[in-house]
C-alpha positions, 0 to 999 in steps of 0.5 A, a space after each residue: 849689024 852688030 856694029 850698030 847701037 840700039 839707035 842705029 849708029 855705028 858703035 865706034 862713033 857713038 863713043 866717040 861722040 858720047 866721049 866728046 860730049 862728056 867733055 862739053 858736059 865737064 866745060 858746061 858743069 864748071 861754066 855753070 858754077 862760075 856763072 852762079 858765083 858771078 850772080 852771088 858776088 856781083 857789085 856796083 851799078 849793074 847789080 839788078 840787070 846783071 844779077 838777073 841775067 846771070 840767073 837767066 844764064 845759069 838756068 839755061 845752062 842747068 837745062 843744057 846740061 841735063 840734055 847733055 847727059 840724056 844725049 849720051 845715055 841715048 848713044 848708049 854711054 855714061 854720062 860722067 857726073 863727078 866734079 873732080 872729072 869736070 875740072 880734069 876734062 873742062 877747058 874752062 878753068 874754075 873762076 875766082 871770086 867775081 864782083 865786077 859785071 865786066 870782068 864776069 862777062 869777059 869770062 862769061 864771053 870766053 866761056 861761050 867761045 870754049 863751049 861753041 868751038 867743042 859743039 862746032 867739032 861735036 856737030 862735025 862728028 855728028 854729021 859724019 856718023 849721021 847722028 841727026 839727034 846730036 846733030 840738031 842738039 849741037 846746032 840749036 845750041 850754036 844758034 842760041 849761044 851766037 845771039 847771046 855772044 852778041 848781046 854780052 859782047 854789047 855790054 862789054 863794047 867788044 866785037 
């Protein structure tokens, strides 16, 4: 029993999950800030539509950032919280100032691809660890984000 953490999961697998969740947290944090930039800097014919859509997205990302950090804590580990660390670990790069809607949406689609791929890796690991809490969180995120990818892809007319 000493190899189990306070919620009955293997400590070593929980540590590995927490490390992957911290990587996800880093990617979410950079994605969040990029989306704030799209929201602030968008210009053009689709300004009103995209300004609102980007705000919806960054609000959703903020919720997910908190949920991922709290899941790391539930696994008895510490969430990273420094932007310098996020930049180091994130596969999503900081975006330059983007004012064009289609460019912003393409960057969002690339970020979703990175996030969803990482979440699938975490889902596989959480399944192996018997971690239903992390598993359910990742499943919910993936399902929701796949729909977002479809919608954003429709905007830029890409499959």
